C-alpha positions as CSV (number, residue, x, y, z in Angstrom):
1,M,9.1,-7.0,5.1
2,E,5.6,-8.5,4.7
3,Q,3.9,-8.0,1.4
4,Q,1.2,-5.3,1.5
5,Q,-1.5,-4.4,-0.9
6,R,-0.7,-1.0,-2.4
7,L,-3.6,1.3,-2.9
8,E,-3.8,2.7,-6.4
9,P,-3.9,6.5,-6.4
10,S,-7.4,6.5,-8.0
11,A,-8.7,4.4,-5.0
12,I,-7.7,6.8,-2.3
13,S,-8.8,10.3,-1.5
14,D,-6.8,13.3,-2.5
15,G,-6.2,14.1,1.2
16,L,-4.8,10.7,2.0
17,Q,-2.7,10.7,-1.1
18,K,-1.1,14.0,-0.1
19,Q,-0.4,12.6,3.4
20,I,1.3,9.5,1.9
21,E,3.3,11.7,-0.5
22,R,4.5,13.9,2.4
23,R,5.4,11.0,4.6
24,A,7.2,9.2,1.7
25,F,9.2,12.4,1.0
26,Q,10.1,12.6,4.7
27,L,11.5,9.1,4.4
28,Y,13.4,10.0,1.3
29,E,14.9,13.0,3.0
30,A,15.8,11.0,6.2
31,R,17.7,8.6,4.0
32,G,19.8,11.5,2.6
33,R,17.8,11.9,-0.6
34,E,19.1,8.6,-2.0
35,D,17.2,7.8,-5.2
36,G,15.8,4.4,-6.1
37,H,13.6,3.7,-3.1
38,D,10.4,5.5,-4.1
39,L,8.1,2.5,-4.0
40,D,9.5,1.4,-0.7
41,D,9.0,4.9,0.7
42,W,5.4,5.0,-0.6
43,L,4.6,1.6,0.9
44,R,6.2,2.4,4.3
45,A,4.4,5.7,4.4
46,E,1.1,4.1,3.5
47,A,1.6,1.4,6.2
48,A,2.5,3.9,8.8
49,L,-0.5,6.1,8.1
50,R,-2.8,3.0,8.3
51,R,-1.3,2.0,11.7
52,E,-1.8,5.6,12.9
53,A,-5.4,5.6,11.7
54,L,-6.2,2.4,13.6
55,R,-4.5,3.5,16.8
56,P,-7.1,6.1,18.0
57,K,-10.0,3.8,17.3
58,A,-8.4,1.1,19.5
59,S,-7.9,3.7,22.3
60,I,-11.5,4.9,22.1
61,A,-12.8,1.3,22.2
62,A,-10.6,0.6,25.2
63,A,-11.8,3.7,27.0
64,V,-15.4,2.7,26.4
65,Y,-14.9,-0.8,27.9
66,E,-13.1,0.6,30.9
67,E,-16.1,2.5,32.1
């Protein structure tokens, strides 16, 4: 897995932090609540939310250029 820069909680909005927490918890539950992977879950959740945040912008840009 590629090394990613982790955002410090003080550097992100409360709303984004809550989204990451929820997504990380979903990953934890999907793994059967196995402890010891909290940092991995946080980083995976953060990366997934970043990808999702970028996706709509790319779609909007593509739609503008198609006209």
